[in-house]
C-alpha positions, 0 to 999 in steps of 0.5 A: 189815224187810231186811237192811243192807248196809254199803256200804264194809266189802262185798268183794262176795265174793257168799258172801251171795248163794247163801246168800240163799232167797230170791235177794234180794240181787245182786251187782254191785260189792258187794251189794243187797238187794230190800227185799220181798223180804228174809225177815229169816232171818240168813242172809247173815249168819252167811256174811257173811267182811267181817261188812258185812250186819247185821239 
């Protein structure tokens, strides 16, 4: 199961992309998740400054 991005709250800062060890996140305006690559490690959740990512 991949993490979930609240696109209404995401500011597209890209901090989560830099933290993802699987390169499962990308930003094109807002963050998106490649569900096949995400391993639910939670690294991105802790780094999101607006708490737009959840498990």
